N, C-alpha and C positions, 0 to 999 in steps of 0.2 A: 504494500500500500504506500503510495507516494503522499507525502505531506502537502497539504494545499498551501499555495503561496497567496498571500493576501495583497496582491497588487502593490503599487507604489503610492498609495494614498496616505496623507498625513493623519496621524492619530490626534495630534494637537494642533490647533490653529495658531496663527501668528499672534493673535491677541493674547492667547493663553501664555505664550512664551514671554511676551512683554510683561505680563502681570507677575510671572515667576521671577523674571529679571529684576523687577522693581522690588519685590519682597526680599530678594537676596541682597540688594543694595541697602535696603532699610535695616536688614539684619546686621550687616557689616557696620553700619553707622550706629547701631544700637537703639533704633527707634521702633523696631518691629515688636509688637506686643501680641500676646496670645489670648484668645478667648475671654472668658469672664474674669479670670484672675488678674489679667493685665500684666502678667510677668513678661520680662524681656526674653525674647527668643534667642537662644544661642545655637541650637541645633540646625544644621544645614537641611536635613530631611524635613524638619518641622517648617522651615521657611518655604521650602518647595510646596509642601502640603497647603500652607496658608495661601500662597500665590495661586495655586490651582483652584482652591476653594473660592477665592475672590473672582477668578476668571469664570468659574461656573455660575456664580451669582450674577455676573454681568452678561451672561449668555454666550460666552466664547465657546469655541469647539473644543470640548474636553470630554473624554470618555467618562461615563458615570462610575461612581464608586462601586466596588464589588460588595 
């Protein structure tokens, strides 16, 4: 059985990558805050998750959460 190839379509839109980029910059600057607690985000993975979440809310092309 051959594995199916899923074409060359983008999983994430350009707007989504801009949001993630922005979140990463804010993290580096120290102004990125998380959820209700409002703690400063230090984790790279958390910054990416926040960026994608923001992009999702704005209606950018982002695959839904599993």
